[in-house]
FIMARLO-683151 format. One record per residue: residue number from 0; residue in one letter; x, y, z of N, C-alpha, C in turn. Coordinates in steps of 0.1 Angstrom, whole numbers, plus 2048, in hexadecimal, padded with zeros to 3 digits. Each point is the difference from the previous one (the first is absolute). Layout:
FIMARLO-683151
NUM_a_X_Y_Z_X_Y_Z_X_Y_Z
...
//
This chain:
FIMARLO-683151
0_x_C26_73A_276_807_80C_803_7FA_80C_7F8
1_x_800_80C_806_7FA_80B_7F9_807_802_7F3
2_x_7F8_802_7F5_806_802_7F3_801_7F4_7F7
3_x_7FE_7F4_806_801_7F4_7F8_7F3_7FC_7FA
4_x_800_7FA_7F4_7F4_7FB_7FA_7FB_7F4_808
5_x_7F3_800_803_7FC_7F5_809_7F4_7F8_7FC
6_x_7F8_805_7F6_7F4_7F9_7FC_7FC_805_7F2
7_x_7F9_7F7_7F8_7FC_803_7F3_7F2_7FB_7FE
8_x_7F8_807_7F8_7F3_7FB_7FE_7FC_801_7F1
9_x_7FA_7F5_7FB_7FB_7FF_7F3_7F1_803_800
10_x_7FC_809_7F9_7F1_803_7FF_7FC_7FB_7F2
11_x_7F7_7F6_800_7FC_7FA_7F4_7F1_7FC_7FF
12_x_7FA_800_7F5_7F2_7FC_7FF_7FE_7F1_801
13_x_80A_7F8_7FF_7FF_7F2_800_80A_7FA_809
14_x_7FD_7FE_80D_809_7FB_80A_804_7F2_7FD
15_x_7F7_7F7_7FC_803_7F2_7FE_80A_7FF_7F4
16_x_7FE_808_7F6_809_7FF_7F4_80E_805_804
17_x_801_80A_809_80D_804_804_807_7F6_809
18_x_7F8_7F9_808_805_7F5_808_807_7F5_7F8
19_x_7FA_7FE_7F4_806_7F6_7F7_80B_805_7F7
20_x_7FF_80D_7FD_80A_805_7F7_80E_802_806
21_x_801_806_80B_80D_804_805_809_7F5_806
22_x_7FB_7F6_807_809_7F6_806_80A_7F9_7F7
23_x_7FC_7FB_7F4_809_7FA_7F7_80C_809_7FB
24_x_7FD_80D_800_80A_809_7FB_809_805_80B
25_x_7FB_802_80C_807_806_80B_804_7F6_80B
26_x_7F9_7F4_801_803_7F7_80A_7F8_803_80D
27_x_7F7_809_7FF_7F8_804_80C_7F6_7F5_804
28_x_7FD_801_80D_7F5_7F7_805_7F5_80A_803
29_x_7F5_7FA_805_7F4_809_804_7FC_7FB_80E
30_x_7FA_809_807_7FB_7FD_80D_7F3_808_802
31_x_7F6_7FA_804_7F3_807_802_800_807_80D
32_x_7FD_80D_800_7FF_807_80D_7F2_7FF_805
33_x_7F6_802_7F7_7F2_7FD_803_7F9_7FF_7F3
34_x_7F3_7FF_7FF_7F9_7FD_7F4_802_80C_7F6
35_x_804_80B_804_801_80C_7F7_80F_803_7FC
36_x_809_7FA_807_80E_805_7FE_80A_7F4_7FF
37_x_808_800_7F5_80A_7F6_7FE_80E_807_801
38_x_809_7F9_806_80D_805_801_80A_7F8_7F8
39_x_80A_807_7FA_80A_7F9_7F9_80B_7FD_80A
40_x_807_7F4_7FE_80B_7FD_809_80C_7FC_7F8
41_x_80B_801_807_80D_7FB_7FA_807_7F9_80B
42_x_804_7F4_7FE_805_7F7_80B_7F7_800_80C
43_x_7F3_800_7FD_7F6_7FF_80A_7FD_80C_808
44_x_807_80B_7FD_7FD_80D_807_7F8_80A_7F7
45_x_7F5_805_805_7F8_80A_7F9_808_80D_7FE
46_x_7FF_805_7F4_807_80D_7FD_7F8_809_7F7
47_x_7F4_7FB_7FB_7F8_808_7F7_7F2_7FA_801
48_x_7F6_807_7FA_7F3_7FB_800_7F8_803_7F3
49_x_7F4_7FC_7FF_7F8_802_7F5_7F2_806_804
50_x_7FD_80B_7FA_7F4_807_802_7F7_800_7F4
51_x_7F3_7FD_802_7F7_7FF_7F5_7FC_80E_7FB
52_x_802_802_7F3_7FC_80D_7FA_7F2_7FE_7FA
53_x_7F6_806_807_7F2_7FE_7FC_7FB_80A_7F5
54_x_7F4_7FD_7FB_7FB_809_7F5_7FF_80F_804
55_x_7FD_802_80D_7FF_80E_804_80E_808_7FE
56_x_80B_7F9_804_80D_806_7FE_804_801_7F1
57_x_7FC_7F6_7F9_803_800_7F1_7F9_80C_7FA
58_x_7F4_802_804_7F8_80B_7FA_807_80E_803
59_x_808_800_80B_806_80C_803_80E_802_7F9
60_x_802_7F6_7F7_80C_801_7F8_80D_7FA_807
61_x_7FE_7F8_80A_80B_7FA_807_804_7F3_7FA
62_x_80C_7FF_7FA_804_7F3_7FA_806_7F6_809
63_x_802_7F4_7FB_807_7F6_808_80E_806_803
64_x_806_7FD_80B_80D_806_803_807_7FA_80C
65_x_80D_802_801_808_7FC_80C_804_80D_807
66_x_800_800_80D_804_80B_808_808_7FC_80C
67_x_80C_807_802_808_7FD_80C_7FD_807_80C
68_x_803_7FA_80C_7FF_807_80D_80E_801_806
69_x_802_80B_807_80D_802_807_7FF_800_80F
70_x_809_7FA_806_800_7FF_80F_803_80E_806
71_x_7F9_804_80A_803_80C_807_7FF_7FF_80F
72_x_806_809_807_800_800_80F_7F3_804_805
73_x_7F9_80A_7FA_7F3_805_804_7F8_804_7F4
74_x_7F5_7F9_7FD_7F8_803_7F5_7FA_80E_801
75_x_7FC_804_80B_7FA_80D_802_80A_80C_7FE
76_x_80C_7FE_806_80A_80A_7FE_805_801_7F2
77_x_801_7F4_7F9_804_800_7F3_7F6_807_7F6
78_x_7F3_7FD_803_7F5_806_7F8_801_80F_801
79_x_802_805_80C_801_80F_801_80C_805_7F9
80_x_80B_7F9_800_80C_805_7FA_7FE_800_7F1
81_x_7F9_7F6_7FB_7FD_7FF_7F1_7F9_80D_7FC
82_x_7F5_803_807_7F9_80C_7FD_808_80D_801
83_x_808_801_80A_808_80C_803_80B_802_7F4
84_x_803_7F5_7F9_809_801_7F5_7FA_801_7F3
85_x_7F3_802_800_7F8_801_7F3_7F9_7F4_7FB
86_x_801_7F5_807_7F9_7F4_7FC_7F1_800_805
87_x_7FA_7F5_800_7F2_7FF_803_7FD_7F3_806
88_x_7F7_7FF_80A_7FB_7F4_806_7F4_7FC_7F8
89_x_800_7F4_7FA_7F5_7FB_7F8_7F6_7F8_808
90_x_805_7F9_80A_7F8_7F9_809_807_7FD_80E
91_x_7F8_801_80A_805_7FD_80E_805_80D_806
92_x_809_7FE_80A_804_7F3_806_7F5_7F8_806
93_x_802_7F3_800_7F6_7F7_805_806_7F3_806
94_x_7FA_7FB_80A_805_7F4_807_7FB_7F4_7F9
95_x_809_7F6_800_7FC_7F2_7FC_800_7F8_80D
96_x_7F4_7FE_805_7FF_7F9_80D_809_7F5_802
97_x_808_800_80B_809_7F5_803_80C_7FF_7F8
98_x_802_809_7F6_80B_7FF_7F7_809_80C_7FF
99_x_7FA_80C_7FE_808_80C_7FF_7F8_80C_7FC
100_x_807_80A_7FA_7F9_80C_7FB_806_804_7F3
101_x_7F8_805_7F7_804_804_7F3_7FA_80C_7FB
102_x_805_805_7F5_7FA_80C_7F8_804_7FF_7F2
103_x_7F9_806_7F7_804_800_7F2_802_80F_7FD
104_x_80C_803_7FA_803_80E_7FE_805_802_7F2
105_x_801_80C_7FC_804_804_7F2_80C_80A_801
106_x_80A_7FE_7F9_80C_809_800_7FC_80D_7F9
107_x_808_80B_801_7FD_80C_7F9_7FE_800_7F1
108_x_807_7F6_7FA_7FF_7FE_7F2_7F4_7F8_7FC
109_x_7F9_7F9_809_7F4_7F8_7FD_801_7F1_802
110_x_80C_7FB_802_801_7F1_802_7FA_7FC_80D
111_x_7F8_7F5_800_7FA_7FB_80C_807_7F4_806
112_x_801_7FF_80D_806_7F4_807_7FA_800_80E
113_x_803_7F4_806_7FA_7FF_80E_80B_800_80A
114_x_7FC_803_80D_809_800_80B_7FA_7F7_80B
115_x_809_7FA_807_7FB_7F6_80A_808_7FE_80C
116_x_7FA_7FE_80B_807_7FE_80D_7FA_7F3_806
117_x_808_7F6_802_7FB_7F3_805_800_801_80F
118_x_7F7_7F8_806_7FF_7FF_80F_80C_7F6_805
119_x_805_7F9_7F6_80A_7F6_803_80E_804_7FA
120_x_80A_7F8_801_80D_803_7FA_7FE_800_7F1
121_x_806_80A_7FA_7FE_802_7F1_808_7F5_7F9
122_x_7FB_7FC_7F5_806_7F6_7F7_803_807_7F2
123_x_803_80D_801_802_807_7F3_80C_7FB_7F9
124_x_800_803_7F3_80B_7FC_7F7_80C_809_803
125_x_80C_7FA_802_80B_808_804_809_804_7F5
126_x_7FC_7FE_7F4_808_804_7F4_808_7F6_7FA
127_x_800_7F4_805_808_7F4_7FB_7F8_7FA_7F5
128_x_804_7FF_7F3_7F9_7FA_7F6_7FD_7F1_804
129_x_7F3_7FD_7FF_7FC_7F3_805_7F6_7FA_7F6
130_x_802_7F3_7FC_7F7_7FA_7F7_7F2_7FF_805
131_x_7F7_804_7F8_7F2_7FF_804_7FB_80D_807
132_x_809_809_803_7FC_80D_806_801_80B_7F6
133_x_7F8_80B_802_802_80C_7F8_80D_806_805
134_x_80A_801_7F7_80D_804_804_804_80D_7F8
135_x_7F7_806_7FA_803_80D_7F9_7F3_808_7FF
136_x_801_80D_803_7F4_808_801_803_80D_7F8
137_x_7F9_802_7F6_803_80A_7F6_7F5_80B_7FF
138_x_804_80C_802_7F6_80B_7FF_802_808_7F3
139_x_7F5_801_7F8_800_809_7F5_7F8_80D_805
140_x_807_80B_7FE_7FA_80C_806_803_80C_7F6
141_x_7FB_80C_804_802_80C_7F8_80D_807_803
142_x_805_7FE_80C_80D_807_804_807_7F7_80A
143_x_809_7F7_7FB_806_7F6_809_808_806_80B
144_x_806_80C_7FE_808_807_80A_7F7_804_80C
145_x_7F5_807_7FD_7F7_804_80A_7FA_7F4_807
146_x_7FC_7F6_7F8_7FA_7F4_806_80A_7F9_80A
147_x_80D_7FF_7FC_809_7FA_809_802_808_80D
148_x_800_80D_7FF_801_808_80B_7F4_7FE_80A
149_x_7F4_7FE_7FA_7F4_7FE_808_802_7F2_808
150_x_804_7F6_7F8_802_7F3_807_80C_7FF_809
151_x_80A_808_7FD_80B_801_80A_7FB_806_80D
152_x_7F9_80A_800_7FB_806_80C_7F6_7F7_807
153_x_7F8_7F9_7F9_7F6_7F8_806_805_7F2_805
154_x_809_7FA_7F8_805_7F3_804_80F_7FF_803
155_x_807_80A_7FE_80E_7FF_802_808_7F9_7F5
156_x_7FA_7FF_7F4_807_7F9_7F5_80C_808_7FC
157_x_80A_7F9_7FB_80C_806_7FB_802_7FF_7F1
158_x_806_80A_7FA_803_7FF_7F2_80C_7F6_7FE
159_x_7FF_7F7_7F6_80A_7F6_7FE_804_7FF_7F2
160_x_802_80C_7FA_805_800_7F2_7F6_802_7F6
161_x_804_800_7F3_7F6_802_7F6_806_7FC_7F2
162_x_7F8_7FF_7F6_805_7FC_7F3_7F9_809_7F6
163_x_807_803_7F5_7FB_809_7F6_7F7_7F7_7F7
164_x_7F4_804_7FE_7F7_7F8_7F8_800_805_7F1
165_x_808_80A_7FE_800_806_7F2_7F7_80C_7FF
166_x_804_809_7F7_7F7_80B_7FE_7FF_80A_80C
167_x_80A_7FF_809_800_808_80C_7F8_7FB_80B
168_x_7FA_7F4_7FF_7F8_7FA_80A_809_7F8_80A
169_x_7FD_801_80C_808_7F8_80A_7F7_7F6_808
170_x_807_7F5_803_7F9_7F6_808_807_800_80E
171_x_7FA_805_80A_806_801_80D_7FC_7F4_809
172_x_80A_7FB_807_7FD_7F4_809_801_805_80E
173_x_7F8_7F9_809_7FF_804_80E_800_7F3_808
174_x_802_802_80D_800_7F5_809_803_804_80E
175_x_804_7F7_809_804_803_80E_80B_7F7_804
176_x_809_805_809_80A_7F8_806_808_7F8_7F6
177_x_803_805_7F4_808_7F9_7F6_7F8_7F6_7F7
178_x_7F3_7FF_803_7F8_7F6_7F8_7F7_808_7F6
179_x_800_7FD_7F4_7F7_807_7F6_7F2_7FA_800
180_x_7F7_80A_800_7F1_7FC_800_7FA_801_7F3
181_x_805_809_7F7_7FA_802_7F3_805_80D_7F9
182_x_7F8_805_7F7_805_80C_7F9_7F4_809_7FD
183_x_803_80C_7FB_7F7_80A_7FD_804_807_7F2
184_x_7F6_803_7F8_803_807_7F4_7F4_808_7FC
185_x_803_80A_7F7_7F6_809_7FC_7F8_7FA_7F5
186_x_7F3_803_800_7F7_7FB_7F6_804_807_7F2
187_x_802_7F7_7F6_804_806_7F3_7F4_807_7F9
188_x_802_809_7F7_7F6_808_7FA_7F4_7F8_7FA
189_x_804_7F5_7FA_7F6_7F7_7F9_7F6_7FA_80A
190_x_804_801_80D_7F7_7FA_80B_7FA_80B_808
191_x_7FF_80C_7FB_7FB_80B_808_7F2_7FE_806
192_x_7F8_7F7_7FA_7F3_7FE_806_800_7F6_80B
193_x_80B_7FA_802_800_7F6_80A_803_806_80E
194_x_7F9_7FD_80A_802_806_80D_80D_7F9_807
195_x_807_807_808_80B_7F9_807_7FC_7F4_807
196_x_808_7F6_801_7FC_7F3_807_80C_7F8_803
197_x_7FE_7F6_809_80A_7F6_804_7FF_7F3_7F8
198_x_80B_7FB_7FB_801_7F3_7FA_808_7F7_808
199_x_7FC_7F4_803_807_7F6_808_806_7F5_7F8
200_x_80C_7FC_803_807_7F5_7F9_801_7F4_809
201_x_7FC_7F4_7FC_802_7F4_808_80C_7F9_7FB
202_x_808_7FB_809_80C_7F9_7FD_7FD_7F1_7FD
203_x_804_7FC_7F4_7FE_7F2_7FB_80D_7FA_7FC
204_x_800_7F3_7FF_80D_7F9_7FC_803_802_7F1
205_x_7F5_800_7F8_803_801_7F1_7F5_809_7FA
206_x_804_80B_7FC_7F6_80A_7FA_7FA_7FB_7F4
207_x_807_7FA_7F7_7FA_7FB_7F3_7F6_7F5_803
208_x_803_7F7_809_7F7_7F6_804_7F3_806_806
209_x_802_80A_809_7F5_806_806_7F7_807_7F6
210_x_806_806_7F6_7F8_807_7F6_7F8_7F5_7F7
211_x_807_7F5_7FD_7FA_7F6_7F9_7F4_7FA_807
212_x_801_7FD_80D_7F5_7FB_808_7F5_80A_801
213_x_804_80D_801_7F6_80A_802_7F7_802_7F3
214_x_807_800_7F5_7F9_802_7F3_7F7_7F4_7FD
215_x_805_7F4_803_7F8_7F4_7FE_7F3_801_809
216_x_801_807_80B_7F5_800_809_7F7_80D_7FD
217_x_803_807_7F5_7F7_80B_7FD_806_80E_802
218_x_80C_801_805_806_80D_803_804_807_7F2
219_x_802_80D_801_805_807_7F4_80D_806_804
220_x_809_801_7F6_80D_805_802_801_80F_7FD
221_x_805_808_809_802_80E_7FE_80E_803_7FC
222_x_809_7F9_806_80E_800_7FD_806_7F2_800
223_x_804_7FB_7F4_805_7F3_7FF_80D_7FF_809
224_x_804_7F4_803_80D_7FE_808_80B_808_7F9
225_x_807_807_809_80B_808_7FB_80B_800_80A
226_x_80D_7FF_7FC_80B_800_809_802_80F_805
227_x_804_801_80D_803_80C_806_80C_7FE_809
228_x_807_80A_804_80C_7FE_808_7FE_7F6_80C
229_x_806_7F4_7FF_7FF_7F6_80B_7F5_7F6_7FF
230_x_7F7_801_7F5_7F6_7F6_800_7F6_802_7F4
231_x_7F4_7FD_802_7F6_801_7F5_7F2_804_806
232_x_7F8_808_7F9_7F3_804_804_7F6_7FE_7F5
233_x_7F3_800_804_7F5_800_7F6_7F4_806_808
234_x_7F8_807_7F8_7F4_806_806_7F3_7FA_7FA
235_x_7F7_7FC_808_7F4_7F9_7FC_7F3_806_805
236_x_7F5_7FB_7FA_7F3_804_806_7F9_7F3_802
237_x_7FA_7FD_80C_7FA_7F3_802_7F3_800_7F8
238_x_7F9_7F4_7FF_7F4_7FF_7F8_7F5_80A_803
239_x_800_805_80C_7F6_80A_804_804_80E_7FE
240_x_80D_802_7FC_805_80D_7FD_809_807_80A
241_x_803_7FA_80B_809_806_80A_80F_7FE_7FB
242_x_807_80B_800_80E_800_7FB_809_7FC_80B
243_x_80B_7F8_7FD_80A_7FD_809_80C_7FC_7F8
244_x_80C_7FF_807_80C_7FD_7F8_807_7F4_807
245_x_809_7FA_7F9_808_7F5_805_80F_804_7FD
246_x_808_7FB_809_80F_803_7FE_807_7F4_806
247_x_80D_7FF_7FB_808_7F5_805_80F_806_800
248_x_808_7FA_808_80E_805_801_803_803_80E
249_x_80C_804_802_805_803_80E_7F8_80C_806
250_x_805_80C_7FE_7FA_80B_806_7F4_804_7F8
251_x_7F5_804_808_7F4_804_7F9_802_80D_7F8
252_x_80C_806_802_802_80C_7F9_801_7FD_7F1
253_x_802_7F3_7FD_801_7FC_7F2_7F2_802_7FA
254_x_7F6_802_808_7F3_801_7FB_7FD_80E_7FA
255_x_809_809_801_7FD_80D_7FA_800_7FF_7F1
256_x_7F4_7FE_7FB_7FE_7FE_7F2_805_80C_7F8
257_x_805_7FD_7F4_805_80B_7F7_7F4_808_7FC
258_x_802_80C_7FB_7F5_809_7FC_7F6_7FA_7F8
259_x_803_7F7_7F6_7F6_7FA_7F8_7F7_7F7_808
260_x_806_7FA_80A_7F8_7F7_808_7F6_808_808
261_x_804_80B_805_7F7_808_808_7F4_806_7F7
262_x_804_804_7F4_7F6_806_7F8_7F5_7F6_7FC
263_x_804_7F4_7FD_7F6_7F6_7FD_7F8_7FC_80C
264_x_807_800_80B_7F9_7FC_80D_7F6_80A_804
265_x_802_80C_7FB_7F7_80B_805_7F2_7FD_7FE
266_x_7FC_7F9_7F6_7F2_7FD_7FE_7FA_7F8_80A
267_x_808_7FB_80A_7FB_7F7_80A_7F3_806_807
268_x_7F6_7F8_801_7F4_804_806_801_805_80E
269_x_809_7FA_807_801_804_80E_802_80E_802
270_x_806_807_7F6_803_80E_802_7F4_808_804
271_x_7F5_7FE_7FA_7F4_808_803_7FC_7FE_80F
272_x_802_7F5_805_7FC_7FE_80E_806_809_809
273_x_80B_807_7FD_806_809_809_7F8_80C_803
274_x_7F5_802_7F8_7F8_80C_802_7F6_7FE_80A
275_x_7F7_7F7_7FE_7F5_7FE_80A_7FE_7F1_802
276_x_7FC_7FD_80C_7FF_7F2_803_7F2_7FC_804
277_x_7FC_7F4_7FD_7F2_7FC_803_7FE_7FF_80F
278_x_7F4_7FE_803_7FC_7FE_80D_807_7F4_806
279_x_807_801_80A_807_7F5_806_7F7_7F6_805
280_x_7FF_7F5_7FA_7F6_7F7_804_801_7FD_80E
281_x_7F8_7F8_806_801_7FD_80E_80D_7FA_804
282_x_80A_801_7F9_80C_7FA_804_807_805_80C
283_x_7FB_80A_806_808_806_80C_800_7F7_80C
284_x_7FA_7F4_7FF_7FF_7F7_80B_80D_7FD_805
285_x_801_7FA_80B_80C_7FD_807_808_7F6_7F7
286_x_80C_803_7FE_808_7F6_7F9_806_7F7_80A
287_x_802_7F4_7FD_807_7F7_809_80D_806_803
288_x_805_7FD_80C_80D_805_805_80A_7FF_7F4
289_x_80A_804_801_80B_7FF_7F6_7FC_801_7F2
290_x_7F3_800_7FD_7FC_802_7F2_7FE_80E_7FE
291_x_809_807_7FB_7FF_80E_7FF_7F2_804_7FB
292_x_7FF_80C_7FE_7F3_806_7FD_7FB_7FD_7F3
293_x_7FC_7F4_7FD_7FB_7FD_7F3_7F5_809_7FC
294_x_7F6_802_809_7F5_808_7FC_803_80E_7FE
295_x_80C_804_804_803_80E_7FF_7FC_807_7F3
296_x_805_7FB_7F6_7FE_807_7F3_7F2_804_7FD
297_x_7F7_7F8_805_7F3_803_7FC_7FD_80E_803
298_x_807_805_809_7FE_80E_804_804_809_7F5
299_x_808_7FB_7F7_805_809_7F5_7F4_806_7F9
300_x_7F6_7F9_801_7F4_805_7F9_7FB_80A_809
301_x_7FB_80A_7FA_7FC_80C_807_7F6_7FE_80B
302_x_7F5_7F9_7FD_7F6_7FF_80A_805_7F8_80C
303_x_7F9_802_80B_805_7F9_80C_7FD_7F2_7FF
304_x_808_7F8_805_7FE_7F1_7FF_7F5_7FC_809
305_x_7FA_7F6_7FC_7F6_7FA_809_808_7F8_80A
306_x_7FF_803_80C_809_7F9_809_7FB_7F3_804
307_x_807_7F6_7FC_7FC_7F2_803_802_7FE_80F
308_x_7F7_7FA_806_802_7FC_80E_803_80B_809
309_x_7FB_80C_7FD_803_80B_809_7F6_800_80C
//
């Protein structure tokens, strides 16, 4: 449905290492789309993918990162709306043969995300916290009020309350049809050099256990496990440097980390990726039916993707 998060993509310099690292922590499976693209699955259904970050992209300063895609009714119309509201199209719109159409865009404050329209019935996340799925989406930005207004006009998101983070800073939550999707907050002064970006939280059974497994596998901790209203969260960096978070508890709204959590998490490498993206590898190839746009994100990288099988 328009406005729901529908796909995620990990950009990493070591695909095989990522394939081994995440499953024990998240319960994910993998499915090969083709020789160049691996998809993450939960309960056998693809919901994310892995894109190889090559030397050329690294030289451009693009770090390992995770990026979300949002379901839309029309990629082309949405891309035009983004630009009319002060945002920018980073890549596309472009077809994924036999699968759908996508584009990578940047909001007015600078955070980058993808938009996607499938040729088939959408399997986007409806806002229900689900084990193994990214169930909280957090935006660090320069002006959360203006950012929310942009996303409200683009996706129809609704304000769903907020919390005082202290020092006059607010954490604003958003969602649709009564379901919370995530939160937004202003970048604190000590993180002034960090560009706005999206952080995604995966729902796990036990945050402490997930952190333990992750660190033993080479991850680094940006925010140790901490209790938040309704559950627990932790922010990590995988062995290759891509930042992600884990949360547990009922509503994902519990994932709204306290100010200290956010500040520590700010150093997450994924942040930089919101600025420019590498050349989208040949992943634009047709994704198998029902397997959302795995290759999509490759487009986040600025240069045009080499179209596989075009």
